[in-house]
Residue frames relative to the residue before (quaternion, step in Angstrom):
aa qw qx qy qz dx dy dz
M 1.0000 0.0000 0.0000 0.0000 0.00 0.00 0.00
S 0.0986 -0.8068 0.5803 0.0508 3.58 -1.11 0.55
T 0.1072 -0.7558 0.6397 0.0891 3.53 -1.29 0.40
G 0.7955 -0.0950 0.0166 0.5983 3.56 -0.29 1.27
A 0.8080 -0.1981 0.1809 0.5246 3.54 -0.79 -1.07
L 0.6953 0.4712 -0.2728 0.4691 3.60 1.20 -0.44
R 0.3274 -0.7303 0.5673 0.1939 3.55 -1.01 0.86
R 0.2559 -0.7490 0.5923 0.1505 3.54 -1.27 0.49
T 0.4162 -0.6740 0.5430 0.2787 3.56 -1.11 0.66
A 0.6668 -0.5065 0.3691 0.4032 3.56 -1.30 0.23
L 0.6748 0.4815 -0.2892 0.4787 3.60 1.24 -0.33
Y 0.3219 0.7851 -0.4890 0.2021 3.61 1.24 0.09
D 0.6879 0.4801 -0.2988 0.4551 3.61 0.80 -0.96
L 0.6191 0.5293 -0.3441 0.4670 3.60 1.04 -0.71
H 0.6359 0.5171 -0.3273 0.4703 3.59 0.94 -0.85
K 0.6660 0.5135 -0.3063 0.4459 3.57 0.88 -0.95
E 0.6498 0.5170 -0.3089 0.4637 3.58 0.97 -0.86
R 0.7163 0.4329 -0.2426 0.4905 3.59 1.11 -0.69
G 0.6083 -0.6254 0.3313 0.3592 3.58 1.24 0.38
A 0.2623 0.7883 -0.5194 0.1999 3.57 1.08 0.63
K 0.2253 -0.6870 0.6685 0.1742 3.50 -1.29 0.60
F 0.2531 -0.8245 0.4981 0.0901 3.55 -0.59 1.20
A 0.0456 -0.7633 0.6433 0.0390 3.52 -1.31 0.44
P 0.5105 -0.6377 0.4661 0.3399 3.59 -1.08 0.60
F 0.0848 0.7749 -0.6221 0.0730 3.56 -1.03 0.85
A 0.8522 -0.1031 0.0339 0.5119 3.57 -0.68 1.14
G 0.7326 -0.4366 0.2280 0.4698 3.56 1.02 0.83
W 0.6485 0.4827 -0.3060 0.5028 3.58 1.30 0.16
D 0.3814 -0.6643 0.5889 0.2578 3.55 -1.26 0.53
M 0.0269 0.8578 -0.5035 0.1000 3.55 -0.03 1.35
P 0.5260 -0.6276 0.4621 0.3405 3.62 -1.09 0.65
L 0.2651 -0.7680 0.5693 0.1259 3.54 -0.92 0.99
V 0.7512 -0.1190 0.1219 0.6377 3.57 0.91 -1.07
Y 0.3492 -0.7225 0.5589 0.2089 3.57 -1.34 0.14
D 0.6128 -0.5489 0.4180 0.3854 3.57 -1.17 0.63
G 0.8309 0.2147 -0.1692 0.4846 3.55 -0.99 0.88
L 0.7535 0.2488 -0.1655 0.5857 3.58 1.27 0.00
G 0.1683 -0.8262 0.5332 0.0688 3.56 0.04 1.30
A 0.7339 -0.4307 0.2920 0.4366 3.53 -1.31 0.16
L 0.6510 0.5133 -0.3164 0.4611 3.60 0.98 -0.83
D 0.6664 0.4960 -0.3030 0.4670 3.60 0.88 -0.94
S 0.6597 0.5154 -0.3038 0.4548 3.56 0.96 -0.89
H 0.6141 0.5500 -0.3252 0.4633 3.56 1.04 -0.81
M 0.7233 0.4393 -0.2546 0.4681 3.58 0.75 -1.05
H 0.5980 0.5489 -0.3696 0.4522 3.60 1.08 -0.64
T 0.6436 0.5166 -0.3251 0.4618 3.59 0.98 -0.79
R 0.6643 0.5015 -0.3064 0.4619 3.59 0.92 -0.85
Q 0.7635 0.3924 -0.1957 0.4741 3.60 0.98 -0.84
H 0.7871 0.1887 -0.0780 0.5820 3.60 1.09 -0.68
A 0.5124 -0.6145 0.4312 0.4169 3.61 -0.24 -1.23
S 0.1526 -0.7780 0.6063 0.0623 3.53 -1.24 0.62
V 0.3309 -0.6962 0.5996 0.2151 3.51 -1.34 0.49
F 0.1131 -0.7704 0.6266 0.0319 3.55 -0.88 1.06
D 0.3258 -0.7069 0.5915 0.2102 3.57 -0.98 0.85
V 0.0452 0.8066 -0.5859 0.0633 3.59 -0.51 1.17
S 0.2457 0.8153 -0.4855 0.1978 3.55 1.18 0.67
H 0.5443 0.6116 -0.4030 0.4089 3.58 1.26 -0.17
M 0.5724 0.6079 -0.3842 0.3939 3.60 1.18 -0.37
L 0.5057 -0.6555 0.4809 0.2887 3.55 -1.22 0.61
Q 0.0919 -0.7638 0.6377 0.0382 3.55 -0.90 1.02
T 0.0021 0.8069 -0.5873 0.0638 3.56 -0.79 1.07
R 0.1818 -0.7522 0.6207 0.1261 3.55 -1.16 0.65
I 0.1522 -0.7711 0.6153 0.0595 3.57 -0.89 1.04
A 0.0098 -0.8155 0.5764 -0.0502 3.59 -0.58 1.18
G 0.5535 0.6002 -0.4670 0.3397 3.55 -1.37 0.12
R 0.6046 -0.6139 0.3666 0.3510 3.56 -1.09 0.72
D 0.7020 0.4336 -0.2672 0.4979 3.62 1.21 -0.41
R 0.2976 0.8072 -0.4763 0.1817 3.60 1.25 0.29
H 0.6637 0.5054 -0.3231 0.4469 3.60 0.95 -0.80
R 0.6476 0.5095 -0.3138 0.4718 3.57 0.92 -0.90
F 0.6457 0.5328 -0.3146 0.4474 3.57 0.97 -0.86
L 0.7570 0.4000 -0.2421 0.4565 3.58 0.59 -1.11
E 0.6088 0.5471 -0.3599 0.4479 3.61 1.09 -0.54
G 0.5859 0.5599 -0.3757 0.4495 3.59 1.22 -0.25
L 0.7444 0.4090 -0.1923 0.4915 3.56 1.25 -0.46
V 0.7771 0.2547 -0.1348 0.5596 3.61 1.17 -0.53
V 0.5618 -0.6566 0.4142 0.2857 3.57 -1.28 0.44
A 0.5385 0.6606 -0.3932 0.3451 3.62 1.23 -0.23
D 0.4115 -0.6324 0.5891 0.2894 3.53 -1.36 0.38
L 0.1112 -0.8440 0.5239 0.0268 3.56 -0.02 1.30
K 0.5902 0.5821 -0.3753 0.4147 3.59 1.10 -0.53
E 0.7375 0.3945 -0.2172 0.5034 3.58 1.09 -0.71
L 0.4607 0.6652 -0.4625 0.3625 3.59 1.25 0.00
P 0.4015 -0.7426 0.4683 0.2609 3.64 -0.57 1.04
L 0.6406 -0.5047 0.4030 0.4154 3.54 -1.24 0.40
G 0.7950 0.2264 -0.2057 0.5239 3.56 -0.74 1.08
G 0.5520 0.6122 -0.3951 0.4055 3.58 1.26 -0.17
A 0.1587 -0.7707 0.6116 0.0818 3.55 -1.17 0.68
T 0.0566 -0.8030 0.5932 0.0123 3.55 -1.13 0.62
L 0.4174 -0.6347 0.5790 0.2962 3.52 -1.22 0.57
S 0.0594 0.7960 -0.6011 0.0395 3.57 -0.92 0.87
L 0.3775 -0.7200 0.5529 0.1826 3.53 -1.39 0.15
F 0.3015 -0.6597 0.6539 0.2151 3.53 -1.15 0.76
T 0.1100 -0.8197 0.5613 0.0310 3.60 -0.79 0.98
N 0.3332 -0.7345 0.5540 0.2064 3.56 -1.28 0.34
A 0.7378 -0.4566 0.2770 0.4128 3.56 -1.31 0.19
N 0.6731 0.4702 -0.2947 0.4889 3.59 1.22 -0.39
G 0.5839 -0.5962 0.3636 0.4141 3.58 1.29 0.09
G 0.5066 0.6641 -0.4131 0.3628 3.58 1.27 0.07
I 0.5039 -0.6473 0.4944 0.2875 3.54 -1.32 0.38
E 0.2507 -0.7861 0.5512 0.1237 3.58 -0.63 1.14
D 0.7555 -0.1919 0.0991 0.6185 3.59 1.23 -0.46
D 0.3053 -0.6837 0.6080 0.2641 3.53 -1.33 0.22
T 0.0830 -0.8141 0.5730 -0.0446 3.54 -1.08 0.76
I 0.2885 -0.7063 0.6110 0.2110 3.55 -1.27 0.46
I 0.0932 -0.7988 0.5943 0.0053 3.57 -0.80 1.08
T 0.1070 -0.7955 0.5960 0.0231 3.58 -0.86 1.04
Q 0.3848 -0.7120 0.5469 0.2142 3.56 -1.00 0.94
Q 0.0506 -0.7929 0.6072 0.0012 3.58 -0.55 1.17
D 0.7786 -0.3800 0.2136 0.4514 3.57 -1.29 0.22
N 0.8308 0.0178 0.0434 0.5546 3.56 0.69 -1.09
S 0.7403 0.3251 -0.1996 0.5536 3.55 1.19 0.44
L 0.3493 -0.6590 0.6109 0.2656 3.51 -1.43 0.06
Y 0.2232 -0.7673 0.5926 0.1015 3.56 -0.83 1.07
V 0.0807 -0.8292 0.5517 -0.0396 3.55 -0.55 1.24
V 0.0599 -0.7751 0.6288 0.0143 3.58 -0.88 1.01
S 0.0572 0.8070 -0.5831 0.0737 3.57 -0.75 1.05
N 0.7273 -0.5210 0.2705 0.3554 3.53 -1.32 0.38
A 0.5881 -0.6034 0.4218 0.3349 3.53 -1.12 0.78
G 0.6762 0.5184 -0.2989 0.4298 3.57 0.94 -0.87
C 0.7283 0.3728 -0.2156 0.5331 3.57 1.26 -0.39
A 0.3396 0.8033 -0.4590 0.1694 3.59 1.28 -0.03
D 0.7008 0.4564 -0.2899 0.4654 3.59 0.72 -1.00
K 0.6540 0.5164 -0.3043 0.4616 3.57 0.96 -0.89
D 0.6748 0.5014 -0.2981 0.4521 3.59 0.87 -0.96
L 0.6716 0.5010 -0.3078 0.4507 3.57 0.87 -0.95
A 0.6533 0.5031 -0.3151 0.4699 3.59 0.94 -0.85
H 0.6240 0.5439 -0.3196 0.4611 3.58 1.04 -0.83
L 0.6718 0.4875 -0.2898 0.4765 3.58 0.89 -0.95
Q 0.6925 0.4869 -0.2884 0.4473 3.58 0.83 -0.97
R 0.6433 0.5306 -0.3259 0.4455 3.59 0.98 -0.82
H 0.7109 0.4375 -0.2665 0.4818 3.58 0.87 -0.92
A 0.5969 0.5461 -0.3657 0.4602 3.60 1.11 -0.57
K 0.6554 0.5089 -0.3191 0.4578 3.59 0.92 -0.85
A 0.6290 0.5372 -0.3415 0.4463 3.58 0.98 -0.79
L 0.6799 0.4616 -0.2890 0.4911 3.60 0.99 -0.79
Q 0.6161 0.5458 -0.3432 0.4524 3.58 1.02 -0.77
D 0.6443 0.5305 -0.3170 0.4505 3.58 1.02 -0.80
Q 0.6776 0.4420 -0.2789 0.5174 3.57 1.29 -0.39
G 0.6453 -0.5620 0.3018 0.4202 3.57 1.30 0.21
A 0.4484 0.7013 -0.4539 0.3179 3.60 1.24 0.11
D 0.3589 -0.7039 0.5758 0.2101 3.53 -1.27 0.59
V 0.3550 0.7019 -0.5421 0.2957 3.57 -0.16 1.30
D 0.0508 -0.7954 0.6039 -0.0079 3.55 -1.04 0.83
V 0.1821 -0.7676 0.6098 0.0768 3.57 -0.96 0.97
C 0.0126 0.8131 -0.5788 0.0610 3.57 -0.65 1.14
R 0.3162 -0.7197 0.5865 0.1948 3.58 -0.75 1.04
I 0.3178 -0.7466 0.5552 0.1828 3.59 -0.88 0.96
D 0.0557 -0.8491 0.5249 -0.0221 3.57 -0.14 1.31
D 0.6985 0.4982 -0.2709 0.4364 3.59 1.18 -0.40
H 0.6703 0.4307 -0.3021 0.5234 3.59 1.28 0.29
S 0.2695 -0.7213 0.6166 0.1641 3.53 -1.15 0.77
L 0.2909 -0.7627 0.5601 0.1412 3.56 -1.27 0.38
I 0.0192 0.7726 -0.6344 0.0165 3.56 -0.90 0.98
A 0.2461 -0.7447 0.6007 0.1551 3.56 -1.23 0.54
L 0.1466 -0.7524 0.6396 0.0570 3.55 -0.84 1.09
Q 0.0400 0.8480 -0.5157 0.1153 3.57 -0.31 1.29
G 0.6191 0.5356 -0.4199 0.3918 3.54 -1.00 0.89
P 0.6930 -0.5260 0.3012 0.3902 3.60 -1.19 0.45
A 0.6762 0.4728 -0.3044 0.4759 3.62 1.15 -0.42
S 0.3870 0.7695 -0.4524 0.2313 3.60 1.28 -0.02
Q 0.6879 0.4939 -0.3126 0.4302 3.58 0.75 -0.98
S 0.6868 0.4777 -0.3077 0.4532 3.60 0.77 -0.94
A 0.6464 0.5172 -0.3265 0.4562 3.60 1.02 -0.74
L 0.6933 0.4700 -0.2895 0.4633 3.58 0.89 -0.89
E 0.6281 0.5486 -0.3422 0.4330 3.59 1.04 -0.71
Q 0.5722 0.5835 -0.3878 0.4262 3.60 1.16 -0.40
L 0.7462 0.3532 -0.2030 0.5265 3.59 1.21 -0.51
A 0.6463 0.5624 -0.3148 0.4085 3.59 1.18 -0.53
A 0.5030 -0.6587 0.4796 0.2883 3.53 -1.25 0.55
V 0.7509 0.3028 -0.1769 0.5596 3.60 1.28 -0.13
K 0.4926 -0.5923 0.5332 0.3497 3.54 -1.35 0.24
L 0.3098 -0.8018 0.4982 0.1140 3.56 -1.01 0.83
G 0.4021 0.7595 -0.4455 0.2510 3.59 1.27 0.03
Q 0.7161 0.4266 -0.2499 0.4927 3.60 1.13 -0.59
M 0.5257 0.6066 -0.4177 0.4256 3.58 1.28 0.26
P 0.2727 -0.8073 0.4963 0.1661 3.63 -0.32 1.17
F 0.6583 -0.4612 0.4241 0.4171 3.51 -1.40 0.19
M 0.8363 0.1443 -0.1650 0.5024 3.56 -1.12 0.86
T 0.5538 0.4919 -0.4756 0.4744 3.51 0.78 1.18
G 0.1368 -0.7892 0.5939 0.0756 3.55 -1.25 0.46
R 0.0462 0.7909 -0.6078 0.0536 3.55 -1.17 0.60
L 0.5299 -0.5809 0.4958 0.3687 3.54 -1.31 0.20
V 0.0174 0.7832 -0.6187 0.0595 3.56 -0.89 1.01
D 0.3871 -0.6748 0.5711 0.2621 3.56 -1.07 0.75
I 0.0512 -0.7768 0.6275 -0.0105 3.57 -0.70 1.15
G 0.8203 -0.0748 0.0099 0.5670 3.56 -0.38 1.21
G 0.6997 -0.4684 0.2606 0.4724 3.56 1.12 0.68
V 0.6321 0.5145 -0.3234 0.4808 3.59 1.30 0.05
P 0.3870 -0.7111 0.5249 0.2627 3.65 -0.71 0.96
C 0.0298 0.7940 -0.6021 0.0785 3.57 -0.76 1.13
H 0.3836 -0.6544 0.5777 0.3015 3.54 -1.20 0.45
V 0.0787 -0.8049 0.5880 -0.0148 3.56 -0.62 1.21
A 0.0704 -0.7833 0.6176 0.0097 3.56 -0.78 1.09
R 0.3167 -0.7131 0.5852 0.2205 3.57 -0.99 0.82
S 0.4231 0.6627 -0.4782 0.3913 3.53 0.13 1.34
G 0.1094 0.8063 -0.5777 0.0646 3.56 -1.26 -0.01
Y 0.4780 -0.6820 0.5130 0.2079 3.49 -1.43 0.06
T 0.5929 0.6020 -0.3358 0.4163 3.56 1.20 0.55
G 0.4788 -0.6430 0.4566 0.3858 3.59 1.18 -0.47
E 0.6275 0.5119 -0.3327 0.4833 3.58 1.30 -0.07
D 0.6044 -0.4685 0.4681 0.4428 3.53 -1.34 0.09
G 0.2889 0.7673 -0.5404 0.1890 3.55 -1.07 0.61
F 0.3580 -0.7233 0.5649 0.1716 3.50 -1.39 0.10
E 0.1874 -0.7233 0.6480 0.1475 3.52 -1.27 0.55
L 0.1509 -0.8278 0.5403 0.0047 3.53 -0.62 1.23
S 0.1709 -0.7469 0.6371 0.0841 3.55 -0.79 1.11
I 0.0370 -0.8428 0.5281 -0.0965 3.53 -0.27 1.40
P 0.5437 -0.5799 0.4663 0.3882 3.64 -0.95 0.69
T 0.5281 -0.6778 0.4040 0.3138 3.57 -0.73 1.06
S 0.6143 0.5626 -0.3478 0.4302 3.58 1.08 -0.63
E 0.7519 0.3825 -0.1936 0.5008 3.60 1.21 -0.49
V 0.4924 0.7160 -0.4228 0.2573 3.60 1.19 -0.33
R 0.6366 0.5227 -0.3556 0.4416 3.61 0.97 -0.69
S 0.6869 0.4856 -0.3089 0.4438 3.60 0.81 -0.92
I 0.6616 0.4919 -0.3188 0.4676 3.61 0.96 -0.77
T 0.6409 0.5123 -0.3263 0.4693 3.59 0.97 -0.80
A 0.6537 0.5122 -0.3141 0.4601 3.59 0.93 -0.88
R 0.6499 0.5067 -0.3238 0.4648 3.59 1.01 -0.74
L 0.6181 0.5246 -0.3466 0.4719 3.59 1.01 -0.69
L 0.6963 0.4889 -0.2692 0.4513 3.58 0.98 -0.87
E 0.5076 0.6159 -0.4349 0.4169 3.60 1.25 -0.05
N 0.5879 0.5476 -0.3592 0.4749 3.58 1.24 -0.42
P 0.4350 -0.7346 0.4464 0.2682 3.65 -0.59 1.04
A 0.6145 0.5535 -0.3520 0.4384 3.60 1.21 -0.33
I 0.7020 0.4631 -0.2434 0.4831 3.59 1.25 -0.37
K 0.0163 0.7788 -0.6262 0.0314 3.56 -0.93 0.96
L 0.5418 -0.5803 0.4866 0.3647 3.54 -1.30 0.30
A 0.0558 -0.7744 0.6290 0.0390 3.57 -1.17 0.61
G 0.3177 -0.7808 0.5186 0.1428 3.54 -1.11 0.74
L 0.7933 -0.3509 0.2301 0.4411 3.51 -1.35 -0.17
A 0.5956 0.5808 -0.3793 0.4051 3.61 1.06 -0.65
A 0.6966 0.4418 -0.2708 0.4962 3.59 0.88 -0.93
R 0.6026 0.5634 -0.3591 0.4364 3.59 1.02 -0.71
D 0.6785 0.4938 -0.2987 0.4545 3.57 0.95 -0.85
S 0.6864 0.4687 -0.3039 0.4657 3.61 0.87 -0.85
L 0.6290 0.5343 -0.3352 0.4545 3.59 1.05 -0.71
R 0.6925 0.4738 -0.2968 0.4558 3.58 0.85 -0.93
L 0.6434 0.5147 -0.3407 0.4528 3.60 1.03 -0.67
E 0.6164 0.5189 -0.3478 0.4794 3.62 0.99 -0.71
A 0.6920 0.4717 -0.2660 0.4773 3.58 1.10 -0.75
G 0.4816 -0.6990 0.4176 0.3242 3.59 1.28 0.00
L 0.4634 0.6915 -0.4288 0.3510 3.58 1.23 0.47
C 0.4710 -0.7163 0.4530 0.2448 3.55 -0.94 0.95
L 0.2545 -0.6977 0.6455 0.1780 3.51 -1.30 0.59
Y 0.3949 -0.7276 0.5017 0.2508 3.56 -0.66 1.09
G 0.7388 0.3426 -0.2990 0.4974 3.53 -0.95 0.96
S 0.7283 0.3255 -0.2146 0.5635 3.57 1.28 -0.31
D 0.8197 0.2348 -0.0918 0.5143 3.58 0.52 -1.21
I 0.7593 0.0960 -0.0948 0.6366 3.57 1.27 -0.35
D 0.0861 0.7829 -0.6136 0.0559 3.55 -1.16 0.60
A 0.7713 -0.3930 0.2467 0.4357 3.57 -1.32 -0.09
T 0.6734 0.4698 -0.3034 0.4835 3.61 1.24 -0.20
T 0.6233 0.5465 -0.3209 0.4581 3.60 1.32 -0.18
T 0.2649 -0.7558 0.5705 0.1821 3.61 -0.83 0.87
P 0.6452 -0.5195 0.3798 0.4117 3.61 -1.19 0.38
V 0.6215 0.5370 -0.3468 0.4528 3.60 1.06 -0.68
E 0.6711 0.4945 -0.2987 0.4646 3.59 0.85 -0.94
A 0.7174 0.4668 -0.2420 0.4571 3.57 1.02 -0.85
G 0.4612 -0.6844 0.4509 0.3401 3.60 1.24 -0.14
L 0.5395 0.6332 -0.3818 0.4028 3.57 1.18 0.60
V 0.2276 0.7920 -0.5305 0.1991 3.59 1.14 0.59
W 0.6019 0.5959 -0.3572 0.3937 3.60 1.08 -0.69
T 0.6019 0.5607 -0.3707 0.4312 3.63 1.18 -0.32
I 0.6125 0.5460 -0.3508 0.4512 3.61 1.23 -0.32
G 0.4166 -0.7362 0.4780 0.2366 3.58 -0.52 1.17
K 0.6155 -0.5767 0.3851 0.3745 3.60 -1.09 0.69
R 0.6584 0.4931 -0.3152 0.4733 3.58 0.92 -0.85
R 0.6465 0.5228 -0.3208 0.4537 3.58 1.03 -0.79
R 0.6103 0.5387 -0.3559 0.4590 3.60 1.11 -0.59
R 0.6690 0.4772 -0.2963 0.4868 3.58 1.10 -0.67
E 0.8054 0.3502 -0.1432 0.4564 3.54 0.78 -1.10
G 0.2869 -0.7529 0.5397 0.2439 3.61 1.07 -0.59
G 0.3456 0.7840 -0.4869 0.1699 3.55 -0.90 -0.94
F 0.6455 0.4571 -0.3400 0.5086 3.60 1.24 0.05
I 0.6600 -0.5165 0.3594 0.4104 3.57 -1.20 0.44
G 0.8222 0.2005 -0.1684 0.5054 3.57 -0.87 0.97
A 0.3368 0.7889 -0.4720 0.2035 3.60 1.27 0.12
D 0.6283 0.5525 -0.3589 0.4137 3.61 0.91 -0.81
I 0.6859 0.4679 -0.2866 0.4779 3.58 0.90 -0.92
I 0.6938 0.4915 -0.2877 0.4409 3.58 0.79 -1.03
L 0.7099 0.4439 -0.2728 0.4739 3.59 0.81 -0.95
G 0.5735 0.5564 -0.3751 0.4698 3.57 1.19 -0.44
Q 0.6559 0.4879 -0.3037 0.4894 3.58 1.02 -0.79
V 0.6159 0.5383 -0.3517 0.4552 3.59 1.01 -0.75
A 0.6963 0.4919 -0.2797 0.4416 3.58 0.83 -1.00
S 0.7763 0.3500 -0.1744 0.4944 3.57 0.95 -0.88
K 0.3477 -0.7234 0.4947 0.3334 3.55 1.36 -0.14
G 0.2614 0.8158 -0.4645 0.2245 3.50 1.10 0.91
G 0.4720 0.6124 -0.5419 0.3294 3.51 -1.34 -0.31
D 0.4462 -0.7475 0.4354 0.2293 3.55 -0.85 0.96
R 0.8030 0.2358 -0.0802 0.5414 3.60 1.13 -0.54
R 0.2055 -0.7614 0.6017 0.1268 3.53 -1.35 0.23
R 0.4389 -0.6399 0.5606 0.2892 3.52 -1.24 0.63
V 0.0109 -0.8066 0.5901 -0.0343 3.58 -0.81 1.00
G 0.4028 -0.6505 0.5774 0.2850 3.50 -1.37 0.28
L 0.1236 -0.7863 0.6029 0.0543 3.55 -1.10 0.76
V 0.1531 -0.6919 0.6884 0.1545 3.52 -1.31 0.54
I 0.1505 -0.8228 0.5479 0.0087 3.55 -0.71 1.17
E 0.3546 -0.7446 0.5320 0.1918 3.57 -0.88 0.95
G 0.8164 0.3718 -0.2257 0.3799 3.54 -1.14 0.69
A 0.7865 -0.1755 0.1645 0.5688 3.61 0.73 -0.97
P 0.5340 -0.6304 0.4428 0.3485 3.60 -1.11 0.53
A 0.2766 -0.7242 0.6064 0.1770 3.55 -1.14 0.70
R 0.2537 -0.7655 0.5747 0.1391 3.56 -1.00 0.83
A 0.7364 -0.3912 0.3031 0.4613 3.54 -1.34 0.09
H 0.8044 0.2704 -0.2666 0.4570 3.53 -1.18 0.87
A 0.4409 0.6602 -0.4879 0.3628 3.63 1.20 0.03
K 0.4434 -0.7101 0.4870 0.2491 3.57 -1.00 0.82
V 0.2559 -0.7382 0.6079 0.1415 3.55 -1.08 0.84
L 0.1499 -0.7986 0.5816 0.0388 3.55 -0.89 1.03
S 0.5156 -0.5837 0.5132 0.3605 3.54 -1.25 0.40
A 0.6853 -0.4627 0.3493 0.4408 3.58 -1.27 0.18
E 0.6850 0.4712 -0.2745 0.4831 3.58 1.21 -0.53
G 0.6162 -0.6024 0.3287 0.3865 3.58 1.29 0.05
E 0.4877 0.6459 -0.4451 0.3831 3.60 1.26 0.17
E 0.4411 -0.6820 0.5074 0.2878 3.61 -0.91 0.87
V 0.0140 -0.8442 0.5331 -0.0529 3.57 -0.62 1.17
G 0.8366 0.0185 0.0165 0.5473 3.63 1.12 -0.28
T 0.3698 -0.7165 0.5598 0.1911 3.51 -1.40 -0.07
V 0.4289 -0.6600 0.5566 0.2659 3.55 -1.09 0.80
T 0.2225 -0.7835 0.5676 0.1205 3.59 -1.01 0.84
S 0.7719 -0.0120 0.0028 0.6357 3.61 1.20 -0.56
G 0.1320 0.8034 -0.5759 0.0744 3.59 -1.04 0.67
I 0.0332 0.7891 -0.6100 0.0637 3.55 -1.11 0.80
P 0.4391 -0.5492 0.5910 0.3954 3.53 -1.37 -0.01
A 0.3251 -0.7930 0.4817 0.1827 3.61 -0.38 1.21
P 0.4026 -0.7519 0.4617 0.2437 3.63 -0.45 1.14
S 0.6919 0.4962 -0.2858 0.4398 3.60 0.98 -0.80
L 0.7636 0.4056 -0.1742 0.4713 3.58 1.17 -0.56
G 0.3086 -0.7446 0.5274 0.2687 3.56 1.10 -0.62
K 0.6109 0.4999 -0.3556 0.5004 3.57 1.18 0.64
N 0.4459 -0.6450 0.5409 0.3044 3.54 -1.29 0.35
I 0.0413 -0.8141 0.5787 -0.0244 3.56 -0.66 1.13
A 0.0093 -0.7905 0.6124 -0.0057 3.53 -1.24 0.45
M 0.2756 -0.6633 0.6487 0.2516 3.49 -1.43 0.18
A 0.0235 0.7906 -0.6106 0.0408 3.54 -1.12 0.69
Y 0.3244 -0.6871 0.5993 0.2518 3.53 -1.35 0.20
V 0.0331 0.7809 -0.6198 0.0703 3.54 -0.90 1.04
P 0.6269 -0.5057 0.4067 0.4312 3.62 -1.19 0.29
K 0.6701 -0.5404 0.3304 0.3870 3.56 -1.12 0.73
R 0.6655 0.5375 -0.3237 0.4041 3.59 0.92 -0.83
F 0.6976 0.4264 -0.2679 0.5097 3.59 1.28 -0.28
S 0.5678 0.6693 -0.3473 0.3301 3.60 1.27 -0.03
K 0.4916 0.6729 -0.4351 0.3409 3.61 1.22 -0.10
K 0.6107 -0.5696 0.4157 0.3604 3.56 -1.11 0.79
D 0.8319 0.2004 -0.2095 0.4732 3.55 -1.12 0.93
T 0.3799 0.7032 -0.5100 0.3178 3.61 1.20 0.25
P 0.3397 -0.7417 0.5331 0.2245 3.63 -0.75 0.95
L 0.0111 0.7791 -0.6253 0.0436 3.56 -0.98 0.94
K 0.2777 -0.7152 0.5986 0.2303 3.54 -1.33 -0.13
V 0.1769 -0.7691 0.6055 0.1030 3.56 -1.21 0.57
K 0.3474 -0.7303 0.5560 0.1918 3.54 -0.96 0.95
V 0.0207 0.7818 -0.6205 0.0578 3.60 -0.59 1.18
R 0.7903 -0.1677 0.0278 0.5886 3.54 -0.22 1.37
S 0.8148 -0.2224 0.1525 0.5132 3.63 -0.66 -0.98
R 0.6308 0.5537 -0.3228 0.4373 3.58 1.29 -0.06
T 0.2271 -0.7288 0.6269 0.1560 3.54 -1.24 0.57
L 0.1182 -0.8451 0.5212 -0.0085 3.55 -0.37 1.33
D 0.5044 -0.6386 0.4934 0.3070 3.55 -1.14 0.68
A 0.0154 0.7801 -0.6245 0.0361 3.56 -1.09 0.79
R 0.0901 -0.7746 0.6187 0.0955 3.55 -1.29 0.28
V 0.5180 -0.6341 0.4853 0.3066 3.51 -1.21 0.62
V 0.0403 -0.7904 0.6113 -0.0075 3.58 -0.92 0.96
K 0.5638 -0.5847 0.4648 0.3525 3.52 -1.28 0.41
M 0.2500 -0.7411 0.5999 0.1689 3.57 -1.12 0.68
P 0.4912 -0.1053 -0.8632 -0.0506 1.58 -2.30 1.03
F 0.5660 -0.5868 0.4566 0.3562 3.54 -1.23 0.49
V 0.7476 0.1963 -0.1069 0.6254 3.57 1.15 -0.76
A 0.4961 -0.6828 0.4453 0.2991 3.60 -0.74 1.04
A 0.4896 -0.6726 0.4780 0.2820 3.55 -1.01 0.87
N 0.2216 -0.7638 0.5947 0.1177 3.55 -1.21 0.65
Y 0.1693 0.8187 -0.5289 0.1464 3.57 0.96 0.86
H 0.4797 -0.6822 0.4841 0.2649 3.56 -1.18 0.68
H 0.0288 -0.7883 0.6145 -0.0132 3.55 -0.82 1.03
V 0.3378 -0.7472 0.5460 0.1717 3.55 -1.02 0.87
């Protein structure tokens, strides 16, 4: 659905009824916060209980055909051939300069690969997939790229997620590990359920037939432990978890090495390459190259926002903040930034320019808040 230049998800009316305040995001009219539940309250509720996030603006794609692994491995850094059935992995679309075109979650399904990528990159990603698929098809390859338009996507995140979802699911979920996905009947509706998320908490991402997403979401919200949460809480939660926001913390000029995302490159892929930009990226991996590194900062005095300048202890400008907030879970001001490698070691003292003030900062290990992912 759309309104003027902004699109609406199938849950727009539900958000409005629940007092959502909306903001434009990646061409969508998305809930930011809700009446009676500010961003701070929503953040802490997710950490302590669980929240439902509408993430239907994200791109869902299915890659099918016997050559699907060869096709997608040409575009991303993951080892998809060795990904077990039901396994999911974070991966990266890369470009010829070694930069990151988008980050994505890929799940191995029976006869296809299920790919979820960012709303802000949806048109670009889909065109990229379709263009490269056609090139392979013209060479006789069996591969098909299908945008999933008839399913919406919600994320149920927080420690109460499993118990809440099990009240509607046809199966128990305790033996379902983090970063796996499977088909589950939710309220009698077949849904793709992935144990994953963007908050650092245990949780699930549910791909639900759009005709059923409102009723399933409403049933989840009947549980007093579950509340709706918007983009404001989603952003603060992901930053505490040390997770990147595409377009802010990573972009087409950032390499996986600089971003601290070398772990997304499969071991076989490091040996064999075969993805776009592999020569540059694997050269940086081998030499520990790249001029800069993504780091976490704790800042004294006031929060630093994106584009704030990072200075050395001696006052030389050395980097830039990409994301920053007052962290609700910590009572500290945290940020991500890029600095030269020599300033990236833990406990390195730095300074950050916030308006007219120069504030003390130090490099810390990420995540800022320890993850609570479910392991079997």
